[in-house]
N, C-alpha and C positions, 0 to 999 in steps of 0.2 A: 389208491397207493398206500399201504400200512406203513412200511419204512423205508428210507431212502434207497430207492432201486429195487424195491421187491413189490411185484404186482402179482393178481392172480395168474396162475400159469408160469411163475419163474421169474428170474431177474431180468431187468430191462438193461441193456448196455448204457452206461453214462452217456455217451454219445448222444444217443437218442433221447435220454432224460434232458439233456441240455438243450438240443434242438425244440423239444416239446415246450420246455418253460420258457425260453427266449421266444418262441414263436406265439404264444399266449400272452407272453407279458408285453412285448414291443412291436407287434405286428409287422415285421420286418419285409422290405421291398428286397433284400437280398440278404442271405444267412449263410456262411461257412463255418464248420466246426470241424477240426483236424484234432486227431489225438498224436499230440508229440510225445507221449511217455516213454516210447522205445529210446529216444534222442537224451534221454534224463536218467536212463538206468545206472544205477551205483551212484546217483546225486541223492542230497537230501531231499527227503518227502517221496522219492520213488519207491514203488510197492512191487512185488515180483510179477503181480498180474494186472500192472500197467494201470491205465485209465485214471491217472494222476494228473497228467499236464496237458492242456489243450491251449490250441491258439483258435480265436474267435473273430471272425470279420462278421459285424451286423449294420446293416444300414436301415434306418427307421425315422420315421417322420417324429418318433417319441423323444429324439434328442434334439427337435428344434429350439433353440434358446437355451440349452444347458451347456455349462461348462466341461471340458474335457473331464474334471475331476467329478462333478455331478453323475455324468454318463457314467463311469466306472463305478461310482457308488452303487448307481440303480442296477445296473448288470449284476455286481456281487451280491446285493441283496436279495436279488431275485433268484439268484442260485446258492443262497446260504446253506440250503439242506446238504447241497452236494459237497461243499466244504467241511460240512459237520461230517460227511459221509465218507471223506477220504480223497475229496479232490485236494491237491496241493496247490497247483498254479494255473492261471489264466490269463494267456497272453491277448489283449483285446484290441482290436481296430473298429472304433465305433464312429459311424459316419451318418449326416443327415443325407436324403437322397440328394440334394444340392451339391454337397462336399463331395460325394462318390461320384457324380458327373463331373465335377472339376477334376478329379484324380484321373478318370478315365479320358478325359480330353487332354490331361498333360502327359498321359502315356504311362502311368503308375499303377 
């Protein structure tokens, strides 16, 4: 990749880049990335082409022993190139596998 989002053969959608970076960095047992940009049309940070606002559910053993703030910092650092390239906001749900099991058992 030569610049954020540009690879040989053309541009790669931001969602795909986020999935790739998060998978490489955190080896998730579960990962969901949703583009919420359309919900923010007309808001600060929204761009006509979208790809600015995302919700991420990431379940990884890499979060064991990390505080909620430390998890968010780690993810934000991993995707810092995307923020530099126009990503405006990430809504993050970051869990360990054990925490995810507890959430599923409680019906959430």
